[in-house]
N, C-alpha and C positions, 0 to 999 in steps of 0.2 A: 926386364923393363928398366929403362934408363932412369937415373935419378931425377932428370928434369921433368918426367911425366908421371912419377909415382904419386899415388894418392896422398901419402904423408907430406910430400913436397907441396902438393896443391894447398893443403891447410896452412902452410907457411907462405906460399907464394901469393895467395889472394890478399891477405892483410898487407904484405910488403908492397904489392902492386897498388893497393888502395892508398898507402902512405906516400909512395912515390907519385901517384896520380894527384893526390892532394897538394903536394909540393908543386907539381907542374901546373895545376889549376891556379895556385897563387901566383906563380910566375906569369902565366898566360894572362890572367885577369889584371894583374898589376900593370903589365906592359900594355895591354889593350887599353885599359883605362887611361894610362899616361899618354899613349899615342893619340887617343881621342881628345882628352881634355887638356893636354899639355902641348900637343903638336897640331891639333886641329884636323887630324885625319878622320875620314869616315870610319864608323865602327866596322864596316864590311872590309875595308882595306887594312885597318889596324890589326885585325885578327891574324892576318897572314904572317907578318914578321914576329908577332908575339908567339904564335903557335910554333914557328920554326925554332925560336930560341928555347922555348919550353921543351920542345922535342929533343933537342940536343942535351939539355940538362937531364931529362928523364932517361935518355939512352944510357948515360953513364951510371945513373942510380939503379935502373932496372938491371943492367948488366952486372953490376957489382953486388946488388942486394937481392932482388926478386929472383933472378935467374942465374945466381952465382954458380950453380952446378953445371952451367953450359960450358962445353969445351970448344964451342964454335970460335974460330978466329975472329978477332975484333972487327976487322974491315968488312969481311963478308956479312957478319952479324949486323953491323951498322947499315950496310946497303939493304939487307932484308928488312931491318927495322924501319928504314926510310920508306920502303914499299908498303909496309903495314901502316905506317903513319900517314901515308898518302891516302889510303883507304879510310883511315880514321879521320883525317882532315876533311875528306869529302862528306862523310856522315856528320861530323862535328859542325862544319861550316853550314851545311844544308839545314840542320836543325836550328842552329843559332840564327841563321838568316830568316828562316820562316818565323821563328819566335819574335825576332826583332821587328820584322815587317808587320806582324800582327800587333805588336806593341805600338808601332808608329800609327797604324790605322785606328787604334783605340786611344790615341793621345797620351800614351804612357812612356814614350821613348825618351822624353826629357828627364825623367827621374834617373838619378845615378844608379839606384838599385836595379833598374830594369836591365841595364847593360850586363851587370853581373849575373842576374838571374838567367838571361839568355845564354851567356857563356856557360853557365852551369848546366843548363839543359843540353846544349850541344856536347859538352864534355861527358856528361852522364850517359848519354845514348852511345857515344863513340867508345866509351870505356869497354863495353862488352865486345865490340869488334876487335879492338886492339889487344885485349888480354889474350884471347885465343890465337890471334895472329902472331903475337910475340912468342907465346908458349910453343906453338906448333910449327912456326916458320922462322922467325927471326933468330931465336936462341936455341933452335933445335941442335941436337948433338950430331 
């Protein structure tokens, strides 16, 4: 069994993935919030560049920390990471959009915390998709 899929590595990888994800969440949230409140972008549009920037940051951190045992070359790993992130983005953005649309209908969209809660919901659901995609596909040996 390779080091990247061993059970002992899983006990190390899950917390590392959570820490990297928390960092990515802060980057994504801060940029989304800045794009919405500083640049006047729609929350739906603001998520896309924020997510892209957070994704690049997280690739570097996941490659060097979470899946450090991977011997996959960087460029192919980055391309596969992008494929997994695209699936993660579809899940993330769908959950975020549904939550934000519901908040708008309920009159809660103007609260600053609402935007962050909706981002957290999307990120939380997508986290499960991306961890296994990164582990089994992007950083496979």
